[in-house]
C-alpha positions in Angstrom: 0.0 -0.2 0.2 1.2 3.4 -0.7 1.2 6.3 2.2 2.1 10.2 1.7 4.3 11.3 4.6 3.4 14.7 4.7 6.8 15.9 6.7 5.6 19.0 9.2 8.7 21.3 10.7 9.4 24.9 12.0 11.3 26.3 9.4 13.0 28.0 12.2 15.0 24.7 13.0 15.0 23.3 9.9 18.3 21.7 8.6 19.9 23.0 5.5 19.8 19.9 2.6 23.6 19.6 3.3 22.9 19.3 7.3 20.3 16.9 6.9 22.3 14.2 4.2 25.1 14.6 6.6 22.7 13.6 9.4 23.3 10.2 10.8 19.9 10.1 11.8 18.6 10.8 8.4 21.4 8.3 6.8 19.8 5.5 9.3 16.2 6.5 8.4 17.4 5.9 4.7 19.0 2.6 6.0 15.8 1.3 7.4 14.4 1.9 4.4 16.6 -0.1 2.3 16.3 -2.4 4.8 12.5 -2.9 4.6 12.4 -2.8 0.8 10.1 0.0 1.3 9.9 2.1 -2.2 10.2 5.9 -1.8 9.9 8.9 -3.7 9.7 12.4 -2.2 11.0 15.7 -2.5 12.0 18.6 -0.1 9.5 22.1 -0.4 11.3 25.5 -0.5 10.3 27.6 2.6 6.9 29.0 3.2 8.1 32.5 2.2 8.2 31.5 -1.5 4.9 29.8 -1.2 1.7 31.2 -2.9 -2.2 30.3 -2.4 -4.7 30.7 -4.7 -8.6 31.0 -3.8 -11.6 31.1 -6.1 -14.4 32.8 -4.5 -17.6 33.9 -6.3 -15.7 33.6 -9.4 -13.1 35.8 -8.6 -9.0 34.3 -8.4 -7.5 35.2 -5.3 -3.9 35.1 -4.9 -1.8 35.7 -1.9 1.8 35.3 -0.6 2.4 32.0 1.8 0.3 30.0 3.3 -3.6 30.4 4.5 -3.3 29.1 8.0 -1.0 30.8 10.8 0.9 27.8 12.4 4.5 27.0 13.6 4.6 24.1 11.7 4.5 23.7 7.8 4.4 21.1 5.4 8.0 21.1 4.5 8.3 18.0 2.2 6.4 15.1 0.9 7.3 11.4 1.2 5.4 8.5 -0.5 6.4 5.1 0.7 5.1 1.5 -0.6 4.6 -0.7 2.4 2.9 -3.6 3.9 0.6 -1.5 6.0 0.0 1.2 8.3 1.7 -0.2 11.2 4.8 -0.4 8.9 4.3 3.1 7.6 4.0 4.4 11.5 7.4 2.7 11.9 9.0 4.4 8.8 7.6 8.0 9.8 8.7 7.6 13.8 12.1 7.0 12.4 12.1 10.1 9.7 14.7 12.7 11.3 12.0 15.7 11.3 9.6 13.4 13.5 12.0 14.5 16.7 11.1 18.3 16.2 8.1 18.6 13.7 5.6 16.0 12.8 4.8 13.1 9.9 1.3 13.0 9.1 0.5 9.7 7.3 -2.2 9.5 4.6 -2.9 6.7 2.4 -3.2 7.4 -1.2 -6.1 6.4 -3.2 -4.7 3.8 -6.0 
């Protein structure tokens, strides 16, 4: 089954791509995925200051900078894993480095 892991973090403490690649916890997470044979695709999103939100209300397109919600945690990346079941997806999400200071929301994908 496929699950989307929405990687949520506080951009104030989010590491750079270089720091993340050198992080032993992140390397261990990648090794765990390899050991499980869990297929992985994903990408990291640019900071919220680069985002744009689009809404259509009464036929008018409204464009604003940034996200709509005022919250400290934002979706910073999306990872799609193919694994056996929700229990395994939870184990994979718990091992993600961002789970230590942010959160990882798991969503099953319609297939």
